[in-house]
N, C-alpha and C positions, 0 to 999 in steps of 0.2 A: 207775605210769605211767611210759611209757618216753618220754622228753624226745628229739626227734631233731632233727638240721639238716634246714632246709627252706628250699627256695629260691621267692621272691616268688611270690604266685599272677601269672598274665595279669590278674583283677582289680585286681592292683594298683595296675595305670595306666588303666583305664577312666575316661573322661573325667566319668563322676559323681564319682568320688572324688576332688573338689578338696583337694591339699595345700597345707599354707603353706609360705612361699616367703619368702627375703630374711632380716630380723632376725626374722621370727616363726618361721620354721622353726630358727633358731639358737638361740634361746630355749627350745624345745622343747613337752612337754607338761608338766613339773612348774613350770611358771610359773603356769598357773590354778590348779594347787593351792594353790603358795606366794601367792598374792595372794589366795585365798579365805580363807588362813588368817590373814593379818590383815583381817579382816572388821570390821564396825563395832563387834561385839563386842570384840573384840581389841583394835581399837583404841582403846576406853570402855576395858577394862583397862588396858592402858600406857598411856596418861593420866590415869589415874586412881594408878596406880603412882608415876608420874614425879611428879605434884601432890603426892602425899601422903607421898613420901622423898627426891624430888630423885634427884640425880646417882646415890644411895647403890645404884640398883635397876639401874644399868646392865650391872651383872656377870651379870645374867638373860639376854643376849643370849647372848653366845658358850655359855652352858650350853645352852640351850636348843635350837642348830644342830645340836650333835652328833645331841639326841633325835629331832629335828624330820627330818632327813636319814633315821638308820632307820628310824623307824615307816612313815615313806611309800613308802621304797622295798622295804619287805618287803610292802606292800599293793599296790606296783606290779607286785612280782613274781608276787603271788598272781594277780588280773588276767591278765597278761601268759601265764604259763606255765601255771597253771591253767585259764586260759580263759572262767572265770566271774567275776563278782563277788566280794566278799568273805564277804557272807551267804548266797549261794550254794553256796561253799566250805565256809561253816560247817554250813549244814545236811547237807551230803553228808557229811561228816566227826562231826558229833558230836550227841546226843539231842537231842528237843525241850527237853527241862528246862534245856539250856545256850544254844541259841539264841531261845527265848523272852524269856527276860528282857534278853538283848542288844538283840533287836530292840526290843525298850519302851524299853530306855534309848536306845538309839540316836535312834530315832523321837520320844522326847520332846526328848532333845536339842535334836535341830535344829528342831523345832516352838519350843521356849522362845527359843533361838537367831535363829531368821528373827524370829518376832515383836521379838524387840529389837532387831534390825538394822533392820528396816522403821520401827519408832521414830526408832532412831536416823538415818536416812536424813531422816525428817521433821521431826525438829528440825536438821539440818544446811542442808535445803534453805528453811526457814523462815527460814534467815539468809539469805538468797537471793532467796526469793519472798514476799511479804505475801500468804499464804493460810493458814488456820488448820492446823495439823498434822494434825489426822486427815483432811483432805480429801489430804494430800500424802501422807498413809501408804496412802489408800485408789489413789489413781492409781499411785503407786509399782508397788504390788502389782498390778494391771490391767496396767500396762503389762510387766512382768516376763514376766506367767502369758500376757500376750500372744508376747511372743517365742519362749518355751518352746511353745505351742498353733504357732503360726503358722510358726514357723523352722525350716529345717533345722538338720541336727546341724553340717555345713560351716559357717553363718551364725553359730550361736551360737558355737564353736569361735574363730572370728575374733573375733567381739563383745569374747567373754572376755579374749582374749589382750590388744586393744588398752587395755580396760577399765581390767587392770593394771597399764598404766604410769602412771594418775593418782596412784599410792603415791607417784611420786617427788614430790610435793607435799610429802610429808611430811621428804624431805629439806631441799628449799628453806625452808619454815616453821622447821627448827631450823636451817638456818644464816644466818636472817635475823637472829636470835639474837644471833649472833656469840659463840657458844661460844669458850671456853680451851680450845686442846688438850691442855696437861697438865691443867687441870683435871676434862677429862673421861676421859682416859684412865686416868688412877689408879682410880679406880671401877669401870672398865669390868673390871680384871683384879684387882682386889683387893675381895672379898665385904665389903660389910658387912652382917650379918644380925641382926636383931634377932627375938628368941627371945618372940614375943608373938602374941596370936590374929590383929590387923588386919595384922600384916606378911605372918604365915605362910598366912593365907587370900589375899591378892594373889599369893602366890612360887604357891599352886596353883592359883589363877584364871589364872595367866599359863600352868603348865604345860598348864592343862585347855584352856585356847581356843586354845592352839599345838600340842597335839596332841589337837585333838578329832575324835570320831568319824567327824562328818561329811568329815572330810579322808580319814581313809583309805577310807569308801565311795565317796567321788567318785574318789579315783586308782587304784582298782582296777576300777572300774565305765569311767572314762576310757579306760584301756587296753584293754578291750573293745569300747570304742565305735572305738577309732582301729582296731582288726585288721578289724571288721566296716566302715570305714569305705574299706580297701583292697580289700574283696570277702569277706574270713574269717569270712560269717555263719554257718556250721554249727560246731558245736564242736569236731569232729577236726580242721579248717582251723585253729582257735586253739591248742591244745595244742601245750605246748612252747617254746623260744624258743632260738633259738644263742647263742653265746657272746658274740657282737657284738650281737647285740641286748639282752642284758642290759647291757653295758658302755655301750650307747645311753642305755640306760631309768637305771641310776646316773648317769650325765650329765646328762640332763635335769632329775632329783630333784634333784640336788645344785646345780644352775642357779636350778632353784624353792625351794629352801631356804635357799641363798645369799641370793636376792632376798628372801624371806619376811623372813629376820633381820635385814637390814640396814634395813629398813624399821621392825620392833617398836623395834630399836634408836634409831631419829632421833624416833619417837614420844616414845620416855620422853626423849629429851634434848630435846625439845623444851617438853616439860612440864615438865620436870625444871630446866630452867635460868631457865625463866621463870616458871610459876608457883607453885614449890615456895618461892623465895625470897622471892617478892611476899606470901606467905601464902595462898595460893590452895590450899588443898591437899583442899578438899572440892569434888569436881565433881560437881556435880547433873544436870546436864543435856549431851548431847552440843553443844547452841547455846553450854553455860556455856565449855565446854573449848574452844571454836574462840572462842568472842567475848573471853573474858580475855586471849587471845592480842594482842588489837589493843592497849594502852597498852604491851604491855611490849615486842613485837616488830614490829607495823606491822599497819594494816590487812590488806596481803599475807596475813599468816601465817594470818588469821580466815580469809580466804577460800580460802587454800589446804589448812588442816585442814579448812575443809568441803567440799572440792571433793574429797578424798581421801576422807571418808566417803561421799560420794556415788556417787563413781565405782565403790569396790570394792563398794559396798553392792548396787547393780545387777547385780555379778559375783557376790558369794556369797549374795545369799537363793534367786537359782534354784539354786546349788549343794545347797544346804539343802535346800530343795523336792524336789528330783528325787532328792537322796539320800535323802531319805524314802522316796519311792516305791520306787526299787532297793531298801530294804532290806526293805519290804512285800512287794514281789512275789517276791524272792527268797526273805525267809523263808515264804511259801504255796509255795513251790515253782514259782511261774511266773515268766515272763520280761518284760522290760521294758527297751526301750533307746529313744534320743531318735533313732532309724532309724525307730523305728515310725510308720504316720500314727496319729494320734490317734482316726480312727474304727477300725482294725484294732487298739488296743489302748486299751478303754475305763477298762480296771482301772488301768493305769498312767497316763494323764494325770486320771483322776479322784481318785488321791491325790496327785498334786500340786495338782489343784484344791483340794480339801479341805482339805490341810497349808496351803495361803495362806491360805484364807478363816479358819481358825483362828487362823494367825499374827495376820493383821489385826484378829479379835476379841480378842485378846488386849491389842491399843493400846488399847479402850476398856473396859478394866477400872480405869483409873486408876493404873497402876504409874507407878513412877520409870522412864523409860526408861533411864538410866545406869548403877541401882541394877540393874536386869534386866539390862544387860549383864554385869554384873559377876558378879551368882549365876549367869548362864548358864555362863559358864568355869566355875564352883565346879562347878557340875552335870556338866559335861563331864569334869571332873577326876576325879571319881568313877566316871564310866563308862570312862574311858580303864585303867585297873588290868587288869580282866579280859580286856579286850579286847586288850589287846596280848599278855597271855599266851597266849590262842589263835592270836593271828598269828605266836607265836613257834613252839607247836607244829605247825601249819600249815607254814611255810617248814622245817623241818627234818624233814619226814614227806615220805618217798621216794615214794609212795602219790598226794601231790599234788605236789608241784613234781620231781620224778624225781632226776637227775642236778643239777641247780641247788638240792639245798642249801642252809643259808647258811654260809658261810666262818666261820674263827676269830674274825676280828675283826667280822662282821657280828654273829655270834651272843655277843661278847664286849658290843657297844654294845648290842644288844638287850636281854640279859638284865638288865644295867646299868639301863637305862632302864625297864626293866617294874620294877624292885626300886623305881629313886628313886619312881618315881610310886606306888607302893603306901607307901613310905616317907611320902611329903608328905603324902600325904591321912591316913593314923592320926598324922602328928602334928599335922594340923589338929584331928582330935578330939578329942584328949586337951588340947590348947590349950584348946578349949570348955568343959572340965570343971578348969582350972585357975583 
């Protein structure tokens, strides 16, 4: 494939292609992916890690930042340069026996995580609204699907970016506990690793939920959606990227991942400095995690914690359900876009509806929401290594990205991340038998 320099199309400035402005433009596309990465599943996992192991788990944040950046950047590169989403690219370049299990793993992970996230939203809302959690789960799912079905892409994009800002509630919640800077900085840069199944399970869960497959799916397809938004509806118009466009993509992704990483750090800090010293090491529900902060950091911390779960949940769940639809239609060799009108693409919107219904239904099976959040992270952790391997192969193929193959440092960090994820999952499996 030839990567060429391209001038903006006339359609780039047409009235219907509303573009972000001000602070939203500065934040870029990566902010939505970064916020979605800190979904209620991730919040539950990080909160559980902080409660269980205290500040000794803070070192996971700087380690994850580098990994998060490289994998999301690779995904963005595929969408921007190849002009198609990740699974469409995998379908084009690999045989069906490689594609099928990847689609199944990704969609299964999306459904489990969406179900767990809906449960987490319901539990958090229950702290603020005196209604049964099942009612809140159904109402939440209905509102989210309504936005996806009836809203334009530009509306969804603006809404997602504003919802991302609710995650700053966790910074405030942590600061309300008045942490000692020295006590916090030491474990941030001096890891305390415990070689037991419980500790390693949470490490894998944190890696899995931070590098979840739905993040790659969303980022690659968001790049395609953004190009469609400026008039590049045909594949030949989306093929290739200038050096300046790739620099902008790298910047957007870095900003989004730093944002995501700062939030996960403060979630671990908030629970590690309050719940762990108080002996509240077992978090059973999202409501427990928020409510337990009240006597330790004040009612304000409880409401901030709950608000963060609710706000980012309304962002993350549609990312997952739409991501599942992207995966399936691309796996089948079909097309699907949030720019499509529902009546013009029944398959794409039908899959979103089915995934949403299944995710809601799982909340009526009696599982513990917080445990489901952690296990969904572990499931994602096992699906990450093979998908990362495929992404590394794709972004080093000139047939896919032309002259925009990975540089030395991107390859080094990408292969290290792939190796670390394989090692973590293998270590976890071995620990189960010791």
